C-alpha positions as a Markdown table, in Angstrom:
| # | Residue | x | y | z |
|---|---|---|---|---|
| 1 | Unk | -17.2 | -1.1 | -13.6 |
| 2 | Unk | -14.9 | -2.2 | -16.1 |
| 3 | Unk | -11.2 | -3.5 | -15.3 |
| 4 | Unk | -12.0 | -5.8 | -12.5 |
| 5 | Unk | -10.2 | -8.8 | -13.0 |
| 6 | Unk | -12.6 | -12.2 | -11.7 |
| 7 | Unk | -10.6 | -15.2 | -11.4 |
| 8 | Unk | -13.5 | -18.1 | -12.2 |
| 9 | Unk | -12.0 | -21.7 | -11.2 |
| 10 | Unk | -14.0 | -24.8 | -12.3 |
| 11 | Unk | -13.3 | -28.4 | -13.1 |
| 12 | Unk | -16.1 | -27.9 | -16.0 |
| 13 | Unk | -15.3 | -26.5 | -19.3 |
| 14 | Unk | -18.8 | -25.8 | -20.2 |
| 15 | Unk | -19.1 | -24.3 | -17.0 |
| 16 | Unk | -17.0 | -22.1 | -17.3 |
| 17 | Unk | -17.3 | -20.8 | -20.7 |
| 18 | Unk | -20.7 | -20.2 | -19.5 |
| 19 | Unk | -19.0 | -18.1 | -16.9 |
| 20 | Unk | -16.7 | -16.3 | -19.0 |
| 21 | Unk | -19.3 | -14.8 | -21.2 |
| 22 | Unk | -21.9 | -14.2 | -18.8 |
| 23 | Unk | -19.0 | -11.6 | -17.2 |
| 24 | Unk | -18.3 | -10.5 | -21.1 |
| 25 | Unk | -17.8 | -6.6 | -19.4 |
| 26 | Unk | -15.1 | -7.7 | -17.1 |
| 27 | Unk | -11.7 | -9.0 | -17.5 |
| 28 | Unk | -12.0 | -13.0 | -16.5 |
| 29 | Unk | -9.3 | -15.7 | -16.4 |
| 30 | Unk | -10.5 | -18.8 | -15.7 |
| 31 | Unk | -8.7 | -21.9 | -14.5 |
| 32 | Unk | -9.5 | -25.9 | -14.2 |
| 33 | Unk | -8.0 | -26.8 | -10.5 |
| 34 | Unk | -7.0 | -25.5 | -7.6 |
| 35 | Unk | -2.8 | -25.2 | -8.2 |
| 36 | Unk | -3.6 | -23.3 | -11.4 |
| 37 | Unk | -5.6 | -21.0 | -9.5 |
| 38 | Unk | -3.6 | -20.2 | -6.5 |
| 39 | Unk | -0.3 | -19.4 | -9.3 |
| 40 | Unk | -2.6 | -16.7 | -11.1 |
| 41 | Unk | -3.5 | -15.1 | -7.7 |
| 42 | Unk | -0.1 | -15.0 | -7.3 |
| 43 | Unk | 1.1 | -13.8 | -10.3 |
| 44 | Unk | -2.6 | -11.0 | -11.3 |
| 45 | Unk | -4.5 | -9.1 | -9.5 |
| 46 | Unk | -7.7 | -10.1 | -8.7 |
| 47 | Unk | -10.5 | -8.4 | -7.9 |
| 48 | Unk | -13.1 | -11.1 | -7.5 |
| 49 | Unk | -12.9 | -15.2 | -7.3 |
| 50 | Unk | -16.1 | -17.6 | -8.4 |
| 51 | Unk | -15.2 | -20.6 | -6.6 |
| 52 | Unk | -16.4 | -24.3 | -7.5 |
| 53 | Unk | -16.2 | -26.1 | -4.3 |
| 54 | Unk | -16.4 | -29.6 | -5.7 |
| 55 | Unk | -13.3 | -30.0 | -7.8 |
| 56 | Unk | -10.9 | -33.4 | -7.8 |
| 57 | Unk | -7.2 | -33.3 | -5.6 |
| 58 | Unk | -7.7 | -29.9 | -4.2 |
| 59 | Unk | -11.8 | -28.7 | -3.4 |
| 60 | Unk | -13.2 | -25.1 | -3.5 |
| 61 | Unk | -12.7 | -24.6 | 0.2 |
| 62 | Unk | -9.1 | -25.7 | 0.5 |
| 63 | Unk | -8.4 | -23.2 | -2.1 |
| 64 | Unk | -10.4 | -20.6 | -0.4 |
| 65 | Unk | -8.9 | -21.7 | 3.6 |
| 66 | Unk | -5.3 | -21.2 | 1.6 |
| 67 | Unk | -6.4 | -17.8 | 0.1 |
| 68 | Unk | -7.1 | -16.7 | 3.3 |
| 69 | Unk | -4.4 | -17.4 | 5.4 |
| 70 | Unk | -2.1 | -15.2 | 3.1 |
| 71 | Unk | -1.6 | -11.9 | 3.2 |
| 72 | Unk | -1.0 | -10.3 | -0.3 |
| 73 | Unk | -4.8 | -12.4 | -0.9 |
| 74 | Unk | -7.0 | -12.7 | 2.8 |
| 75 | Unk | -8.7 | -9.7 | 1.3 |
| 76 | Unk | -10.0 | -10.9 | -1.8 |
| 77 | Unk | -13.9 | -11.7 | -1.8 |
| 78 | Unk | -14.6 | -15.0 | -2.7 |
| 79 | Unk | -18.1 | -16.2 | -4.1 |
| 80 | Unk | -18.6 | -20.1 | -3.8 |
| 81 | Unk | -20.6 | -21.5 | -7.0 |
| 82 | Unk | -21.7 | -25.1 | -6.7 |
| 83 | Unk | -24.4 | -27.8 | -6.5 |
| 84 | Unk | -24.1 | -28.6 | -2.9 |
| 85 | Unk | -27.1 | -27.0 | -1.3 |
| 86 | Unk | -27.4 | -28.7 | 2.0 |
| 87 | Unk | -27.1 | -26.0 | 5.4 |
| 88 | Unk | -23.4 | -27.5 | 6.5 |
| 89 | Unk | -21.7 | -26.7 | 3.4 |
| 90 | Unk | -23.2 | -23.3 | 3.2 |
| 91 | Unk | -22.4 | -22.8 | 6.3 |
| 92 | Unk | -19.1 | -23.7 | 6.2 |
| 93 | Unk | -18.2 | -22.6 | 3.1 |
| 94 | Unk | -18.9 | -19.0 | 5.0 |
| 95 | Unk | -17.0 | -19.5 | 7.8 |
| 96 | Unk | -13.9 | -20.2 | 6.3 |
| 97 | Unk | -14.1 | -16.7 | 4.6 |
| 98 | Unk | -16.8 | -17.4 | 1.8 |
| 99 | Unk | -18.0 | -13.7 | 0.8 |
| 100 | Unk | -21.1 | -15.1 | -0.9 |
| 101 | Unk | -23.1 | -18.7 | -2.5 |
| 102 | Unk | -24.4 | -18.9 | -5.4 |
| 103 | Unk | -26.1 | -22.7 | -5.7 |
| 104 | Unk | -26.3 | -24.3 | -9.1 |
| 105 | Unk | -28.1 | -23.8 | -11.5 |
| 106 | Unk | -28.3 | -20.1 | -11.4 |
| 107 | Unk | -30.1 | -17.3 | -12.8 |
| 108 | Unk | -27.7 | -15.1 | -14.8 |
| 109 | Unk | -29.0 | -11.4 | -14.0 |
| 110 | Unk | -28.7 | -13.0 | -10.3 |
| 111 | Unk | -25.0 | -14.0 | -10.3 |
| 112 | Unk | -24.0 | -10.8 | -12.0 |
| 113 | Unk | -26.0 | -8.6 | -9.3 |
| 114 | Unk | -24.2 | -10.9 | -6.2 |
| 115 | Unk | -20.7 | -10.5 | -9.2 |
| 116 | Unk | -21.8 | -6.3 | -9.0 |
| 117 | Unk | -22.4 | -6.3 | -5.2 |
| 118 | Unk | -19.0 | -7.9 | -3.8 |
| 119 | Unk | -17.1 | -6.0 | -6.3 |
| 120 | Unk | -18.6 | -2.3 | -4.8 |
| 121 | Unk | -18.1 | -3.7 | -1.3 |
| 122 | Unk | -14.7 | -4.3 | -2.5 |
| 123 | Unk | -13.9 | -0.8 | -3.8 |
| 124 | Unk | -15.5 | 0.3 | -1.0 |
| 125 | Unk | -13.1 | -1.6 | 1.5 |
| 126 | Unk | -10.3 | -0.4 | -0.6 |
| 127 | Unk | -10.8 | 3.5 | -0.4 |
| 128 | Unk | -11.4 | 3.4 | 3.9 |
| 129 | Unk | -7.8 | 1.1 | 3.3 |
| 130 | Unk | -6.7 | 4.1 | 1.7 |
| 131 | Unk | -8.1 | 6.9 | 3.3 |
| 132 | Unk | -7.0 | 5.4 | 6.9 |
| 133 | Unk | -3.2 | 4.9 | 5.6 |
| 134 | Unk | -2.8 | 8.1 | 3.4 |
| 135 | Unk | -2.5 | 11.8 | 4.2 |
| 136 | Unk | -5.2 | 13.5 | 2.8 |
| 137 | Unk | -3.6 | 16.8 | 1.7 |
| 138 | Unk | -0.4 | 15.6 | 0.5 |
| 139 | Unk | -1.6 | 11.8 | 0.0 |
| 140 | Unk | 2.1 | 10.3 | 1.2 |
| 141 | Unk | 1.5 | 7.6 | 3.6 |
| 142 | Unk | 0.9 | 8.7 | 7.1 |
| 143 | Unk | 2.3 | 8.0 | 10.4 |
| 144 | Unk | -0.2 | 4.8 | 12.0 |
| 145 | Unk | 1.0 | 3.3 | 8.3 |
| 146 | Unk | 4.5 | 4.3 | 8.5 |
| 147 | Unk | 4.4 | 2.0 | 12.3 |
| 148 | Unk | 2.8 | -0.6 | 10.8 |
| 149 | Unk | 5.0 | -1.3 | 7.6 |
| 150 | Unk | 7.9 | -0.2 | 8.9 |
| 151 | Unk | 8.5 | -3.0 | 11.2 |
| 152 | Unk | 8.1 | -5.5 | 8.3 |
| 153 | Unk | 10.4 | -3.8 | 5.9 |
| 154 | Unk | 12.8 | -4.1 | 8.9 |
| 155 | Unk | 11.6 | -8.1 | 9.5 |
| 156 | Unk | 12.8 | -8.6 | 5.6 |
| 157 | Unk | 16.0 | -7.1 | 5.6 |
| 158 | Unk | 16.7 | -9.2 | 8.8 |
| 159 | Unk | 16.0 | -12.0 | 7.0 |
| 160 | Unk | 18.0 | -10.9 | 4.0 |
| 161 | Unk | 20.8 | -9.3 | 6.5 |
| 162 | Unk | 20.8 | -6.0 | 4.7 |
| 163 | Unk | 20.8 | -2.8 | 6.4 |
| 164 | Unk | 18.1 | -0.3 | 6.2 |
| 165 | Unk | 18.6 | 3.7 | 6.5 |
| 166 | Unk | 16.1 | 6.7 | 7.4 |
| 167 | Unk | 15.6 | 9.8 | 6.8 |
| 168 | Unk | 13.9 | 12.5 | 8.4 |
| 169 | Unk | 13.1 | 16.2 | 6.5 |
| 170 | Unk | 11.9 | 19.1 | 8.4 |
| 171 | Unk | 11.0 | 22.5 | 7.1 |
| 172 | Unk | 13.7 | 25.1 | 8.0 |
| 173 | Unk | 11.6 | 28.4 | 9.5 |
| 174 | Unk | 8.4 | 26.6 | 8.4 |
| 175 | Unk | 6.2 | 29.2 | 11.2 |
| 176 | Unk | 7.7 | 32.5 | 9.4 |
| 177 | Unk | 6.0 | 30.9 | 6.3 |
| 178 | Unk | 2.7 | 30.6 | 7.9 |
| 179 | Unk | 2.3 | 33.7 | 9.5 |
| 180 | Unk | 4.1 | 35.8 | 6.5 |
| 181 | Unk | 1.9 | 34.3 | 3.9 |
| 182 | Unk | -0.8 | 32.3 | 5.4 |
| 183 | Unk | -1.6 | 28.7 | 6.3 |
| 184 | Unk | -3.1 | 28.4 | 2.3 |
| 185 | Unk | 0.4 | 29.0 | 1.6 |
| 186 | Unk | 1.9 | 26.8 | 4.0 |
| 187 | Unk | 0.1 | 24.2 | 3.0 |
| 188 | Unk | 0.8 | 24.5 | -0.5 |
| 189 | Unk | 4.7 | 24.4 | 1.0 |
| 190 | Unk | 4.0 | 21.2 | 2.5 |
| 191 | Unk | 2.0 | 19.9 | -1.0 |
| 192 | Unk | 5.4 | 20.7 | -3.2 |
| 193 | Unk | 7.9 | 19.2 | -1.1 |
| 194 | Unk | 5.4 | 15.6 | -0.6 |
| 195 | Unk | 5.5 | 16.1 | -4.7 |
| 196 | Unk | 8.9 | 16.0 | -4.7 |
| 197 | Unk | 8.9 | 13.1 | -2.3 |
| 198 | Unk | 6.5 | 11.7 | -4.1 |
| 199 | Unk | 8.7 | 11.9 | -7.2 |
| 200 | Unk | 11.7 | 11.3 | -6.4 |
| 201 | Unk | 12.3 | 8.3 | -4.3 |
| 202 | Unk | 12.4 | 4.5 | -5.0 |
| 203 | Unk | 9.6 | 2.1 | -5.4 |
| 204 | Unk | 11.1 | 0.0 | -3.0 |
| 205 | Unk | 11.4 | 2.9 | -0.1 |
| 206 | Unk | 8.6 | 4.2 | 2.0 |
| 207 | Unk | 8.2 | 7.6 | 2.6 |
| 208 | Unk | 5.4 | 9.6 | 4.7 |
| 209 | Unk | 4.0 | 13.0 | 6.4 |
| 210 | Unk | 5.6 | 12.0 | 9.8 |
| 211 | Unk | 3.5 | 15.1 | 10.9 |
| 212 | Unk | 2.8 | 19.0 | 10.2 |
| 213 | Unk | 5.9 | 20.3 | 8.4 |
| 214 | Unk | 8.0 | 17.3 | 8.8 |
| 215 | Unk | 8.7 | 14.0 | 6.8 |
| 216 | Unk | 10.1 | 10.3 | 6.9 |
| 217 | Unk | 11.6 | 8.3 | 4.8 |
| 218 | Unk | 12.7 | 4.2 | 4.6 |
| 219 | Unk | 15.4 | 3.2 | 2.5 |
| 220 | Unk | 15.7 | -0.7 | 3.0 |
| 221 | Unk | 19.1 | -1.6 | 1.8 |
| 222 | Unk | 20.7 | 1.0 | 2.1 |
| 223 | Unk | 23.8 | 2.3 | 4.1 |
| 224 | Unk | 25.0 | 5.6 | 6.0 |
| 225 | Unk | 26.8 | 7.2 | 3.4 |
| 226 | Unk | 24.4 | 5.7 | 0.7 |
| 227 | Unk | 21.4 | 7.8 | 2.4 |
| 228 | Unk | 23.9 | 11.0 | 2.8 |
| 229 | Unk | 24.0 | 11.2 | -0.1 |
| 230 | Unk | 20.3 | 10.3 | -1.1 |
| 231 | Unk | 19.9 | 13.4 | 1.4 |
| 232 | Unk | 22.1 | 16.2 | 0.2 |
| 233 | Unk | 20.5 | 15.7 | -3.1 |
| 234 | Unk | 17.2 | 16.3 | -1.6 |
| 235 | Unk | 18.5 | 19.2 | 0.3 |
| 236 | Unk | 19.7 | 20.4 | -3.0 |
| 237 | Unk | 16.7 | 19.7 | -5.1 |
| 238 | Unk | 14.0 | 21.1 | -2.5 |
| 239 | Unk | 15.8 | 24.4 | -2.1 |
| 240 | Unk | 15.6 | 25.5 | -6.1 |
| 241 | Unk | 11.5 | 24.7 | -5.4 |
| 242 | Unk | 9.5 | 28.2 | -6.0 |
| 243 | Unk | 6.0 | 27.7 | -5.1 |
| 244 | Unk | 3.7 | 30.0 | -7.1 |
| 245 | Unk | 1.4 | 31.7 | -4.9 |
| 246 | Unk | -1.7 | 34.4 | -4.6 |
| 247 | Unk | -0.8 | 37.7 | -6.6 |
| 248 | Unk | 1.8 | 35.8 | -8.5 |
| 249 | Unk | 4.1 | 35.5 | -5.1 |
| 250 | Unk | 7.2 | 33.2 | -5.3 |
| 251 | Unk | 7.9 | 31.5 | -2.0 |
| 252 | Unk | 10.8 | 29.4 | -1.8 |
| 253 | Unk | 12.3 | 27.4 | 1.3 |
| 254 | Unk | 14.9 | 24.7 | 2.8 |
| 255 | Unk | 14.8 | 22.0 | 4.5 |
| 256 | Unk | 16.9 | 20.5 | 6.9 |
| 257 | Unk | 17.3 | 16.6 | 7.1 |
| 258 | Unk | 18.9 | 14.1 | 9.7 |
| 259 | Unk | 19.9 | 10.3 | 8.7 |
| 260 | Unk | 20.9 | 7.1 | 10.5 |
| 261 | Unk | 21.4 | 3.6 | 9.5 |
| 262 | Unk | 19.3 | 0.7 | 10.8 |
| 263 | Unk | 21.7 | -2.4 | 11.7 |
| 264 | Unk | 19.6 | -4.6 | 11.3 |
| 265 | Unk | 21.4 | -7.2 | 13.6 |
| 266 | Unk | 21.3 | -5.1 | 16.6 |
| 267 | Unk | 18.4 | -3.1 | 16.7 |
| 268 | Unk | 15.0 | -5.4 | 17.1 |
| 269 | Unk | 13.1 | -2.2 | 15.9 |
| 270 | Unk | 13.2 | 1.1 | 14.1 |
| 271 | Unk | 12.7 | 3.3 | 17.2 |
| 272 | Unk | 16.1 | 3.8 | 18.4 |
| 273 | Unk | 17.0 | 4.6 | 14.8 |
| 274 | Unk | 14.3 | 7.2 | 14.2 |
| 275 | Unk | 15.6 | 8.6 | 17.3 |
| 276 | Unk | 18.9 | 8.9 | 16.3 |
| 277 | Unk | 17.6 | 10.4 | 12.8 |
| 278 | Unk | 16.0 | 13.1 | 14.8 |
| 279 | Unk | 18.5 | 14.1 | 16.7 |
| 280 | Unk | 20.5 | 14.1 | 13.7 |
| 281 | Unk | 17.6 | 16.7 | 12.5 |
| 282 | Unk | 17.9 | 19.0 | 15.4 |
| 283 | Unk | 21.5 | 18.8 | 15.0 |
| 284 | Unk | 21.2 | 20.0 | 11.4 |
| 285 | Unk | 18.6 | 22.9 | 12.8 |
| 286 | Unk | 21.1 | 24.3 | 15.0 |
| 287 | Unk | 24.4 | 24.3 | 13.3 |
| 288 | Unk | 22.5 | 26.6 | 10.5 |
| 289 | Unk | 19.5 | 25.0 | 9.1 |
| 290 | Unk | 19.6 | 23.7 | 5.0 |
| 291 | Unk | 21.7 | 21.1 | 5.7 |
| 292 | Unk | 22.0 | 17.6 | 6.1 |
| 293 | Unk | 23.8 | 15.4 | 9.6 |
| 294 | Unk | 24.2 | 12.4 | 10.4 |
| 295 | Unk | 24.5 | 10.5 | 13.9 |
């Protein structure tokens, strides 16, 4: 498992040297106290933590509790490495979220095996989370993920007092594409549109496949006029897409787009704004398609 990053925390330099040398197949960062360890986790992507318990000022238990209380660090597996062997210490380590417990002096091969096991479990969990949050055809986020994360984005926007906007995109006459070329061709069109969205939106934006041939983009810190410009640019670029299909067929398609703004001071969630964007989308559909409308 190359390129995994392990944080080793121990106040004894000799112990750190042993662990760094033993874990030479990984990227290892070391820290001699809890304060430095917490700062490192904030700044670096850490896959696993090896954590001593008995340290001055902040012991391993407190470090673990702090990490498990934060959303962005709670899922990092922690293996305690300590000279404490009593049952109460071991029980407490597991109770506060430790993944494993290794007593000193440890056997090198046993420690490496436990490290490998935890990294494998973590990778499996990450893959399961990815499958649960993404659409398998397009690799965009799915509707469930959008519903969960959009509320967090709204709360952040409220604190920053910045409005955000919503764009809903629907492929025009998609049923005709399926009926004329087949569902495989329809999937190819959906993937082509998704790829455009993947490479067009800002990193701060949240794009997802909302269902069928419908896509949604949430744009933080964006007012309606700005969102309309983004939507119109997308509409034009999508109209220029040509999907190569079997027998050298070239499928071109257009989209209709609805736009709305979420006024964060007035709206507890984005549901009403989503409905406005959806109404605007239907207005675009009913007034000729291949256009952007806003309500």
